[in-house]
C-alpha angles and dihedrals in degrees: 000000000000121000116268137173113240126196122220132181112225127177103239125172101171145013089267090063093051091046089052091056091051092046097052093046089049089065091070114082090205091063112092099176139013124185122182119200105198095185095053092034090234132137119197117199127187111203147131090234123099115262092245091064092046092050091052089051091048091051088062085079087073090235126123107264138176138178115248104176146268120311 
């Protein structure tokens, strides 16, 4: 699968939340980049993995998350 950038909504209230998103996505070797936008409550993930697998990983933060689409 070619690398794509996916956009997710994630409830984030502080920098700790955004850092948690970056930390859990960093555990996947197939993720090349993760950007968390605290103000917009968005997480952008660049990866070769399908969005379903990325969403499951993002949910490990314990925060409410949903898939929006590709960027």
